[in-house]
A tleap script that builds the chain and sets N, CA, C and O, in Angstrom:
source leaprc.protein.ff14SB
mol = sequence {
  NMET ASP VAL VAL TYR ASP SER VAL GLY GLN
  ALA THR PHE MET LYS SER LEU ASP CYS LEU
  ARG PRO PHE GLY MET MET VAL SER PHE GLY
  GLN ALA SER GLY SER VAL PRO ALA LEU ASP
  LEU SER VAL LEU SER ALA LYS GLY SER LEU
  PHE LEU THR ARG PRO THR LEU MET ALA TYR
  THR ALA GLY ARG GLU ASP LEU LEU VAL HIE
  ALA GLN ASP LEU PHE ASP VAL VAL LEU SER
  GLY ALA VAL LYS ILE GLU VAL LYS GLN THR
  TYR PRO LEU ALA GLU ALA ALA ARG ALA HIE
  GLN ASP LEU GLU ALA ARG LYS THR THR GLY
  SER SER ILE LEU ILE PRO CGLY
}
set mol.1.N position { 10.133 108.119 54.386 }
set mol.1.CA position { 8.976 107.254 54.218 }
set mol.1.C position { 9.402 106.006 53.447 }
set mol.1.O position { 10.339 106.024 52.648 }
set mol.2.N position { 8.698 104.956 53.714 }
set mol.2.CA position { 8.958 103.711 53.004 }
set mol.2.C position { 8.365 103.723 51.602 }
set mol.2.O position { 8.973 103.235 50.649 }
set mol.3.N position { 7.139 104.301 51.492 }
set mol.3.CA position { 6.419 104.314 50.213 }
set mol.3.C position { 5.736 105.664 50.026 }
set mol.3.O position { 5.208 106.237 50.980 }
set mol.4.N position { 5.747 106.167 48.801 }
set mol.4.CA position { 4.998 107.364 48.433 }
set mol.4.C position { 4.124 107.004 47.240 }
set mol.4.O position { 4.597 106.416 46.267 }
set mol.5.N position { 2.835 107.364 47.322 }
set mol.5.CA position { 1.900 107.173 46.224 }
set mol.5.C position { 1.621 108.558 45.640 }
set mol.5.O position { 1.027 109.401 46.312 }
set mol.6.N position { 2.033 108.794 44.424 }
set mol.6.CA position { 1.911 110.118 43.811 }
set mol.6.C position { 0.918 110.058 42.661 }
set mol.6.O position { 1.176 109.439 41.629 }
set mol.7.N position { -0.232 110.716 42.858 }
set mol.7.CA position { -1.248 110.768 41.808 }
set mol.7.C position { -1.259 112.115 41.099 }
set mol.7.O position { -2.033 112.311 40.162 }
set mol.8.N position { -0.404 113.055 41.534 }
set mol.8.CA position { -0.428 114.406 40.995 }
set mol.8.C position { 0.455 114.540 39.762 }
set mol.8.O position { 0.052 115.160 38.777 }
set mol.9.N position { 1.647 113.971 39.802 }
set mol.9.CA position { 2.524 113.998 38.631 }
set mol.9.C position { 3.528 115.123 38.649 }
set mol.9.O position { 4.289 115.265 39.606 }
set mol.10.N position { 3.540 115.917 37.612 }
set mol.10.CA position { 4.574 116.915 37.355 }
set mol.10.C position { 4.889 117.796 38.572 }
set mol.10.O position { 6.061 117.981 38.901 }
set mol.11.N position { 3.884 118.334 39.235 }
set mol.11.CA position { 4.106 119.293 40.321 }
set mol.11.C position { 4.699 118.670 41.575 }
set mol.11.O position { 5.315 119.374 42.376 }
set mol.12.N position { 4.527 117.368 41.763 }
set mol.12.CA position { 4.961 116.744 43.015 }
set mol.12.C position { 5.973 115.623 42.844 }
set mol.12.O position { 6.471 115.085 43.833 }
set mol.13.N position { 6.279 115.269 41.625 }
set mol.13.CA position { 7.098 114.087 41.367 }
set mol.13.C position { 8.433 114.118 42.117 }
set mol.13.O position { 8.734 113.188 42.866 }
set mol.14.N position { 9.221 115.146 41.935 }
set mol.14.CA position { 10.544 115.195 42.582 }
set mol.14.C position { 10.410 115.336 44.097 }
set mol.14.O position { 11.217 114.772 44.836 }
set mol.15.N position { 9.415 116.070 44.570 }
set mol.15.CA position { 9.185 116.195 46.011 }
set mol.15.C position { 8.815 114.845 46.609 }
set mol.15.O position { 9.206 114.528 47.733 }
set mol.16.N position { 8.070 114.060 45.866 }
set mol.16.CA position { 7.712 112.720 46.336 }
set mol.16.C position { 8.953 111.852 46.462 }
set mol.16.O position { 9.104 111.124 47.443 }
set mol.17.N position { 9.840 111.921 45.481 }
set mol.17.CA position { 11.097 111.170 45.583 }
set mol.17.C position { 11.910 111.622 46.791 }
set mol.17.O position { 12.537 110.803 47.462 }
set mol.18.N position { 11.901 112.915 47.066 }
set mol.18.CA position { 12.669 113.462 48.190 }
set mol.18.C position { 12.159 112.977 49.539 }
set mol.18.O position { 12.906 112.991 50.517 }
set mol.19.N position { 10.908 112.549 49.612 }
set mol.19.CA position { 10.326 112.072 50.884 }
set mol.19.C position { 10.784 110.664 51.263 }
set mol.19.O position { 10.620 110.238 52.406 }
set mol.20.N position { 11.348 109.958 50.314 }
set mol.20.CA position { 11.647 108.539 50.543 }
set mol.20.C position { 12.948 108.322 51.301 }
set mol.20.O position { 13.916 109.065 51.137 }
set mol.21.N position { 12.946 107.294 52.129 }
set mol.21.CA position { 14.166 106.836 52.787 }
set mol.21.C position { 14.935 105.983 51.774 }
set mol.21.O position { 14.373 105.607 50.745 }
set mol.22.N position { 16.198 105.671 52.042 }
set mol.22.CA position { 16.924 104.766 51.143 }
set mol.22.C position { 16.163 103.444 50.975 }
set mol.22.O position { 15.608 102.907 51.933 }
set mol.23.N position { 16.149 102.948 49.773 }
set mol.23.CA position { 15.460 101.720 49.359 }
set mol.23.C position { 13.933 101.877 49.351 }
set mol.23.O position { 13.206 100.887 49.266 }
set mol.24.N position { 13.447 103.134 49.441 }
set mol.24.CA position { 12.013 103.369 49.419 }
set mol.24.C position { 11.424 103.164 48.027 }
set mol.24.O position { 12.141 103.073 47.030 }
set mol.25.N position { 10.101 103.093 47.994 }
set mol.25.CA position { 9.365 102.834 46.753 }
set mol.25.C position { 8.416 103.983 46.464 }
set mol.25.O position { 7.669 104.419 47.340 }
set mol.26.N position { 8.449 104.466 45.242 }
set mol.26.CA position { 7.472 105.466 44.800 }
set mol.26.C position { 6.572 104.844 43.745 }
set mol.26.O position { 7.040 104.225 42.789 }
set mol.27.N position { 5.267 105.022 43.939 }
set mol.27.CA position { 4.273 104.554 42.989 }
set mol.27.C position { 3.665 105.790 42.329 }
set mol.27.O position { 2.927 106.541 42.968 }
set mol.28.N position { 3.970 105.993 41.078 }
set mol.28.CA position { 3.459 107.127 40.318 }
set mol.28.C position { 2.283 106.628 39.489 }
set mol.28.O position { 2.461 105.833 38.565 }
set mol.29.N position { 1.058 107.103 39.824 }
set mol.29.CA position { -0.105 106.551 39.141 }
set mol.29.C position { -1.051 107.603 38.574 }
set mol.29.O position { -2.168 107.276 38.173 }
set mol.30.N position { -0.623 108.846 38.536 }
set mol.30.CA position { -1.492 109.873 37.973 }
set mol.30.C position { -0.688 111.046 37.474 }
set mol.30.O position { 0.521 111.135 37.686 }
set mol.31.N position { -1.385 111.947 36.805 }
set mol.31.CA position { -0.726 113.147 36.292 }
set mol.31.C position { -1.707 114.300 36.247 }
set mol.31.O position { -1.875 114.955 35.218 }
set mol.32.N position { -2.358 114.540 37.388 }
set mol.32.CA position { -3.339 115.619 37.467 }
set mol.32.C position { -2.732 116.977 37.148 }
set mol.32.O position { -3.419 117.854 36.624 }
set mol.33.N position { -1.442 117.164 37.460 }
set mol.33.CA position { -0.799 118.451 37.195 }
set mol.33.C position { 0.003 118.453 35.895 }
set mol.33.O position { 0.647 119.447 35.558 }
set mol.34.N position { -0.038 117.356 35.182 }
set mol.34.CA position { 0.707 117.244 33.931 }
set mol.34.C position { 1.647 116.047 33.950 }
set mol.34.O position { 1.882 115.430 34.989 }
set mol.35.N position { 2.169 115.744 32.790 }
set mol.35.CA position { 3.082 114.605 32.651 }
set mol.35.C position { 4.381 114.862 33.399 }
set mol.35.O position { 4.862 115.991 33.492 }
set mol.36.N position { 4.925 113.789 33.921 }
set mol.36.CA position { 6.218 113.854 34.601 }
set mol.36.C position { 7.295 114.037 33.536 }
set mol.36.O position { 7.269 113.350 32.515 }
set mol.37.N position { 8.239 114.947 33.755 }
set mol.37.CA position { 9.311 115.123 32.771 }
set mol.37.C position { 10.228 113.899 32.740 }
set mol.37.O position { 10.205 113.070 33.650 }
set mol.38.N position { 11.020 113.801 31.700 }
set mol.38.CA position { 11.978 112.692 31.579 }
set mol.38.C position { 12.849 112.647 32.829 }
set mol.38.O position { 13.187 113.683 33.402 }
set mol.39.N position { 13.202 111.447 33.239 }
set mol.39.CA position { 13.956 111.260 34.467 }
set mol.39.C position { 15.288 110.587 34.172 }
set mol.39.O position { 15.337 109.561 33.495 }
set mol.40.N position { 16.347 111.158 34.674 }
set mol.40.CA position { 17.664 110.532 34.629 }
set mol.40.C position { 17.676 109.474 35.725 }
set mol.40.O position { 17.599 109.818 36.904 }
set mol.41.N position { 17.770 108.215 35.370 }
set mol.41.CA position { 17.680 107.133 36.342 }
set mol.41.C position { 18.746 107.186 37.420 }
set mol.41.O position { 18.581 106.571 38.474 }
set mol.42.N position { 19.834 107.902 37.184 }
set mol.42.CA position { 20.858 108.003 38.221 }
set mol.42.C position { 20.344 108.771 39.441 }
set mol.42.O position { 20.928 108.678 40.521 }
set mol.43.N position { 19.251 109.532 39.275 }
set mol.43.CA position { 18.631 110.231 40.407 }
set mol.43.C position { 18.174 109.218 41.453 }
set mol.43.O position { 18.286 109.465 42.654 }
set mol.44.N position { 17.660 108.080 40.995 }
set mol.44.CA position { 17.178 107.060 41.928 }
set mol.44.C position { 18.308 106.517 42.799 }
set mol.44.O position { 18.118 106.287 43.993 }
set mol.45.N position { 19.471 106.315 42.210 }
set mol.45.CA position { 20.604 105.817 43.001 }
set mol.45.C position { 21.156 106.917 43.897 }
set mol.45.O position { 21.537 106.648 45.037 }
set mol.46.N position { 21.206 108.136 43.407 }
set mol.46.CA position { 21.738 109.244 44.208 }
set mol.46.C position { 20.881 109.517 45.440 }
set mol.46.O position { 21.398 109.971 46.461 }
set mol.47.N position { 19.590 109.250 45.360 }
set mol.47.CA position { 18.694 109.506 46.483 }
set mol.47.C position { 18.571 108.301 47.410 }
set mol.47.O position { 17.782 108.333 48.355 }
set mol.48.N position { 19.339 107.236 47.157 }
set mol.48.CA position { 19.345 106.104 48.087 }
set mol.48.C position { 18.820 104.804 47.531 }
set mol.48.O position { 18.109 104.077 48.225 }
set mol.49.N position { 19.158 104.494 46.288 }
set mol.49.CA position { 18.717 103.231 45.678 }
set mol.49.C position { 17.201 103.076 45.733 }
set mol.49.O position { 16.683 102.072 46.223 }
set mol.50.N position { 16.512 104.067 45.232 }
set mol.50.CA position { 15.054 104.073 45.262 }
set mol.50.C position { 14.460 103.184 44.188 }
set mol.50.O position { 15.096 102.883 43.177 }
set mol.51.N position { 13.227 102.773 44.430 }
set mol.51.CA position { 12.457 101.989 43.472 }
set mol.51.C position { 11.308 102.864 42.982 }
set mol.51.O position { 10.726 103.624 43.756 }
set mol.52.N position { 10.987 102.755 41.704 }
set mol.52.CA position { 9.930 103.554 41.094 }
set mol.52.C position { 9.107 102.660 40.183 }
set mol.52.O position { 9.653 101.902 39.382 }
set mol.53.N position { 7.798 102.754 40.309 }
set mol.53.CA position { 6.925 101.985 39.433 }
set mol.53.C position { 5.796 102.872 38.931 }
set mol.53.O position { 5.397 103.830 39.594 }
set mol.54.N position { 5.293 102.540 37.760 }
set mol.54.CA position { 4.175 103.261 37.136 }
set mol.54.C position { 3.149 102.211 36.712 }
set mol.54.O position { 3.095 101.828 35.543 }
set mol.55.N position { 2.328 101.742 37.670 }
set mol.55.CA position { 1.374 100.677 37.347 }
set mol.55.C position { 0.223 101.187 36.486 }
set mol.55.O position { -0.155 102.357 36.555 }
set mol.56.N position { -0.313 100.301 35.690 }
set mol.56.CA position { -1.507 100.618 34.908 }
set mol.56.C position { -2.543 99.529 35.138 }
set mol.56.O position { -2.210 98.347 35.223 }
set mol.57.N position { -3.782 99.933 35.237 }
set mol.57.CA position { -4.869 98.990 35.467 }
set mol.57.C position { -4.907 97.912 34.388 }
set mol.57.O position { -5.146 96.741 34.683 }
set mol.58.N position { -4.674 98.302 33.155 }
set mol.58.CA position { -4.768 97.341 32.048 }
set mol.58.C position { -3.736 96.212 32.172 }
set mol.58.O position { -4.009 95.081 31.770 }
set mol.59.N position { -2.575 96.505 32.715 }
set mol.59.CA position { -1.567 95.453 32.883 }
set mol.59.C position { -2.014 94.437 33.933 }
set mol.59.O position { -1.759 93.241 33.793 }
set mol.60.N position { -2.678 94.916 34.982 }
set mol.60.CA position { -3.101 94.034 36.073 }
set mol.60.C position { -4.389 93.281 35.767 }
set mol.60.O position { -4.709 92.305 36.445 }
set mol.61.N position { -5.129 93.721 34.758 }
set mol.61.CA position { -6.404 93.080 34.430 }
set mol.61.C position { -6.451 92.616 32.979 }
set mol.61.O position { -7.526 92.541 32.383 }
set mol.62.N position { -5.306 92.309 32.420 }
set mol.62.CA position { -5.234 91.934 30.998 }
set mol.62.C position { -6.045 90.684 30.690 }
set mol.62.O position { -6.689 90.603 29.644 }
set mol.63.N position { -6.017 89.720 31.584 }
set mol.63.CA position { -6.783 88.493 31.379 }
set mol.63.C position { -8.017 88.478 32.265 }
set mol.63.O position { -8.017 89.083 33.337 }
set mol.64.N position { -9.048 87.807 31.837 }
set mol.64.CA position { -10.304 87.736 32.606 }
set mol.64.C position { -10.058 87.225 34.021 }
set mol.64.O position { -10.601 87.774 34.979 }
set mol.65.N position { -9.251 86.184 34.161 }
set mol.65.CA position { -8.954 85.623 35.481 }
set mol.65.C position { -8.258 86.655 36.368 }
set mol.65.O position { -8.568 86.764 37.554 }
set mol.66.N position { -7.320 87.410 35.798 }
set mol.66.CA position { -6.641 88.465 36.558 }
set mol.66.C position { -7.650 89.499 37.058 }
set mol.66.O position { -7.599 89.915 38.215 }
set mol.67.N position { -8.561 89.909 36.186 }
set mol.67.CA position { -9.580 90.881 36.550 }
set mol.67.C position { -10.420 90.374 37.718 }
set mol.67.O position { -10.661 91.104 38.679 }
set mol.68.N position { -10.860 89.133 37.633 }
set mol.68.CA position { -11.715 88.577 38.690 }
set mol.68.C position { -10.975 88.466 40.021 }
set mol.68.O position { -11.535 88.782 41.071 }
set mol.69.N position { -9.731 88.022 39.982 }
set mol.69.CA position { -8.938 87.876 41.211 }
set mol.69.C position { -8.711 89.232 41.863 }
set mol.69.O position { -8.907 89.383 43.069 }
set mol.70.N position { -8.301 90.213 41.078 }
set mol.70.CA position { -8.031 91.540 41.648 }
set mol.70.C position { -9.310 92.218 42.121 }
set mol.70.O position { -9.303 92.901 43.146 }
set mol.71.N position { -10.398 92.043 41.397 }
set mol.71.CA position { -11.674 92.620 41.832 }
set mol.71.C position { -12.099 91.994 43.157 }
set mol.71.O position { -12.561 92.703 44.051 }
set mol.72.N position { -11.949 90.684 43.294 }
set mol.72.CA position { -12.319 90.024 44.544 }
set mol.72.C position { -11.442 90.497 45.699 }
set mol.72.O position { -11.932 90.710 46.808 }
set mol.73.N position { -10.147 90.662 45.440 }
set mol.73.CA position { -9.243 91.194 46.471 }
set mol.73.C position { -9.719 92.576 46.937 }
set mol.73.O position { -9.757 92.856 48.135 }
set mol.74.N position { -10.074 93.423 45.989 }
set mol.74.CA position { -10.553 94.767 46.319 }
set mol.74.C position { -11.835 94.703 47.144 }
set mol.74.O position { -11.941 95.368 48.175 }
set mol.75.N position { -12.804 93.915 46.702 }
set mol.75.CA position { -14.074 93.826 47.423 }
set mol.75.C position { -13.867 93.271 48.828 }
set mol.75.O position { -14.524 93.717 49.769 }
set mol.76.N position { -12.962 92.303 48.984 }
set mol.76.CA position { -12.673 91.740 50.306 }
set mol.76.C position { -12.120 92.801 51.254 }
set mol.76.O position { -12.507 92.866 52.421 }
set mol.77.N position { -11.207 93.635 50.740 }
set mol.77.CA position { -10.619 94.692 51.578 }
set mol.77.C position { -11.682 95.724 51.957 }
set mol.77.O position { -11.726 96.170 53.103 }
set mol.78.N position { -12.526 96.101 51.017 }
set mol.78.CA position { -13.583 97.077 51.300 }
set mol.78.C position { -14.577 96.499 52.312 }
set mol.78.O position { -14.944 97.172 53.275 }
set mol.79.N position { -15.011 95.261 52.096 }
set mol.79.CA position { -15.985 94.643 53.000 }
set mol.79.C position { -15.426 94.432 54.396 }
set mol.79.O position { -16.184 94.428 55.365 }
set mol.80.N position { -14.122 94.256 54.520 }
set mol.80.CA position { -13.498 94.071 55.834 }
set mol.80.C position { -13.456 95.373 56.629 }
set mol.80.O position { -13.246 95.355 57.841 }
set mol.81.N position { -13.654 96.497 55.950 }
set mol.81.CA position { -13.594 97.791 56.612 }
set mol.81.C position { -12.208 98.400 56.624 }
set mol.81.O position { -12.029 99.501 57.145 }
set mol.82.N position { -11.217 97.713 56.060 }
set mol.82.CA position { -9.846 98.227 56.042 }
set mol.82.C position { -9.728 99.458 55.145 }
set mol.82.O position { -8.869 100.311 55.364 }
set mol.83.N position { -10.586 99.545 54.144 }
set mol.83.CA position { -10.630 100.709 53.255 }
set mol.83.C position { -12.039 101.277 53.330 }
set mol.83.O position { -13.023 100.557 53.158 }
set mol.84.N position { -12.122 102.544 53.583 }
set mol.84.CA position { -13.408 103.212 53.666 }
set mol.84.C position { -13.601 104.071 52.411 }
set mol.84.O position { -12.737 104.873 52.057 }
set mol.85.N position { -14.727 103.894 51.759 }
set mol.85.CA position { -15.036 104.657 50.561 }
set mol.85.C position { -16.017 105.756 50.936 }
set mol.85.O position { -17.129 105.482 51.387 }
set mol.86.N position { -15.595 107.005 50.746 }
set mol.86.CA position { -16.449 108.143 51.066 }
set mol.86.C position { -17.183 108.595 49.810 }
set mol.86.O position { -16.576 109.137 48.886 }
set mol.87.N position { -18.475 108.369 49.785 }
set mol.87.CA position { -19.299 108.849 48.677 }
set mol.87.C position { -19.688 110.282 49.007 }
set mol.87.O position { -20.448 110.530 49.942 }
set mol.88.N position { -19.164 111.214 48.238 }
set mol.88.CA position { -19.386 112.635 48.509 }
set mol.88.C position { -20.466 113.244 47.622 }
set mol.88.O position { -21.043 114.276 47.964 }
set mol.89.N position { -20.737 112.615 46.495 }
set mol.89.CA position { -21.786 113.129 45.627 }
set mol.89.C position { -22.386 111.994 44.821 }
set mol.89.O position { -21.712 111.031 44.455 }
set mol.90.N position { -23.690 112.139 44.553 }
set mol.90.CA position { -24.393 111.179 43.704 }
set mol.90.C position { -25.062 111.945 42.568 }
set mol.90.O position { -25.432 113.111 42.709 }
set mol.91.N position { -25.204 111.259 41.447 }
set mol.91.CA position { -25.842 111.843 40.269 }
set mol.91.C position { -26.815 110.814 39.697 }
set mol.91.O position { -26.515 109.620 39.687 }
set mol.92.N position { -27.984 111.268 39.220 }
set mol.92.CA position { -28.837 110.343 38.464 }
set mol.92.C position { -28.089 109.918 37.193 }
set mol.92.O position { -27.357 110.711 36.603 }
set mol.93.N position { -28.277 108.686 36.787 }
set mol.93.CA position { -27.602 108.176 35.593 }
set mol.93.C position { -27.846 109.080 34.389 }
set mol.93.O position { -26.976 109.227 33.531 }
set mol.94.N position { -29.017 109.680 34.327 }
set mol.94.CA position { -29.348 110.579 33.210 }
set mol.94.C position { -28.442 111.816 33.193 }
set mol.94.O position { -28.349 112.498 32.173 }
set mol.95.N position { -27.764 112.114 34.332 }
set mol.95.CA position { -26.872 113.265 34.414 }
set mol.95.C position { -25.393 112.851 34.418 }
set mol.95.O position { -24.546 113.531 34.996 }
set mol.96.N position { -25.109 111.740 33.771 }
set mol.96.CA position { -23.727 111.240 33.717 }
set mol.96.C position { -22.789 112.265 33.074 }
set mol.96.O position { -21.636 112.393 33.487 }
set mol.97.N position { -23.271 112.985 32.077 }
set mol.97.CA position { -22.425 113.997 31.429 }
set mol.97.C position { -22.060 115.097 32.422 }
set mol.97.O position { -20.919 115.559 32.438 }
set mol.98.N position { -23.021 115.524 33.255 }
set mol.98.CA position { -22.734 116.550 34.260 }
set mol.98.C position { -21.747 116.020 35.300 }
set mol.98.O position { -20.857 116.748 35.739 }
set mol.99.N position { -21.899 114.767 35.691 }
set mol.99.CA position { -20.965 114.169 36.643 }
set mol.99.C position { -19.545 114.195 36.082 }
set mol.99.O position { -18.591 114.501 36.797 }
set mol.100.N position { -19.419 113.874 34.811 }
set mol.100.CA position { -18.109 113.883 34.166 }
set mol.100.C position { -17.552 115.302 34.097 }
set mol.100.O position { -16.366 115.521 34.344 }
set mol.101.N position { -18.395 116.249 33.766 }
set mol.101.CA position { -17.966 117.655 33.711 }
set mol.101.C position { -17.509 118.143 35.086 }
set mol.101.O position { -16.500 118.839 35.195 }
set mol.102.N position { -18.247 117.780 36.131 }
set mol.102.CA position { -17.868 118.176 37.489 }
set mol.102.C position { -16.527 117.563 37.878 }
set mol.102.O position { -15.698 118.220 38.507 }
set mol.103.N position { -16.321 116.321 37.508 }
set mol.103.CA position { -15.046 115.655 37.791 }
set mol.103.C position { -13.901 116.359 37.070 }
set mol.103.O position { -12.868 116.642 37.676 }
set mol.104.N position { -14.076 116.641 35.792 }
set mol.104.CA position { -13.042 117.327 35.011 }
set mol.104.C position { -12.751 118.728 35.554 }
set mol.104.O position { -11.612 119.192 35.509 }
set mol.105.N position { -13.787 119.396 36.066 }
set mol.105.CA position { -13.636 120.757 36.582 }
set mol.105.C position { -13.163 120.765 38.047 }
set mol.105.O position { -13.073 121.819 38.677 }
set mol.106.N position { -12.871 119.589 38.562 }
set mol.106.CA position { -12.411 119.438 39.961 }
set mol.106.C position { -13.427 119.970 40.962 }
set mol.106.O position { -13.061 120.558 41.980 }
set mol.107.N position { -14.695 119.760 40.668 }
set mol.107.CA position { -15.762 120.161 41.575 }
set mol.107.C position { -16.141 119.022 42.519 }
set mol.107.O position { -17.018 119.196 43.366 }
set mol.108.N position { -15.502 117.869 42.391 }
set mol.108.CA position { -15.852 116.712 43.206 }
set mol.108.C position { -14.708 116.370 44.153 }
set mol.108.O position { -13.545 116.684 43.900 }
set mol.109.N position { -15.076 115.722 45.241 }
set mol.109.CA position { -14.093 115.127 46.150 }
set mol.109.C position { -14.597 113.746 46.520 }
set mol.109.O position { -15.786 113.461 46.375 }
set mol.110.N position { -13.707 112.885 46.998 }
set mol.110.CA position { -14.137 111.535 47.350 }
set mol.110.C position { -14.678 110.817 46.135 }
set mol.110.O position { -14.276 111.081 45.002 }
set mol.111.N position { -15.596 109.907 46.390 }
set mol.111.CA position { -16.169 109.100 45.315 }
set mol.111.C position { -17.472 109.698 44.816 }
set mol.111.O position { -18.215 110.326 45.570 }
set mol.112.N position { -17.734 109.496 43.541 }
set mol.112.CA position { -18.986 109.908 42.921 }
set mol.112.C position { -19.725 108.661 42.476 }
set mol.112.O position { -19.112 107.712 41.988 }
set mol.113.N position { -21.034 108.658 42.639 }
set mol.113.CA position { -21.840 107.499 42.285 }
set mol.113.C position { -22.918 107.925 41.296 }
set mol.113.O position { -23.559 108.962 41.470 }
set mol.114.N position { -23.111 107.123 40.264 }
set mol.114.CA position { -24.235 107.300 39.337 }
set mol.114.C position { -25.354 106.378 39.786 }
set mol.114.O position { -25.136 105.179 39.962 }
set mol.115.N position { -26.555 106.924 39.973 }
set mol.115.CA position { -27.704 106.163 40.455 }
set mol.115.C position { -28.663 105.914 39.290 }
set mol.115.O position { -29.146 106.866 38.676 }
set mol.116.N position { -28.947 104.629 38.976 }
set mol.116.CA position { -29.910 104.352 37.899 }
set mol.116.C position { -31.304 104.853 38.325 }
set mol.116.O position { -31.650 104.841 39.507 }
set mol.117.N position { -32.047 105.269 37.384 }
set mol.117.CA position { -33.370 105.752 37.782 }
set mol.117.C position { -34.191 105.982 36.642 }
set mol.117.O position { -35.343 106.392 36.783 }
savepdb mol mol.pdb
quit
């Protein structure tokens, strides 16, 4: 594969690297299964000169202008239909704590929406 997006972390990290072709890119952006263990960087060269990044939202939105530009890019992609957002559950705003508990307990899939009311 050219690119792997890994949101799981510890349980899938090395398997994700193994999926890449030489010069492939891995984007590690989550740790649902736990933190990724320390990595010997020579692994990246041994597996074919791989690239690895760990982006954080705060780095991309540090300045107000950055936030607005990236938010507009996201909305443009969603409005174009290139990205489909599946709303699988909705919660009244008054039940925000329950929504958070369900998310933490992995009772949700797709997107969750809080509805003011």
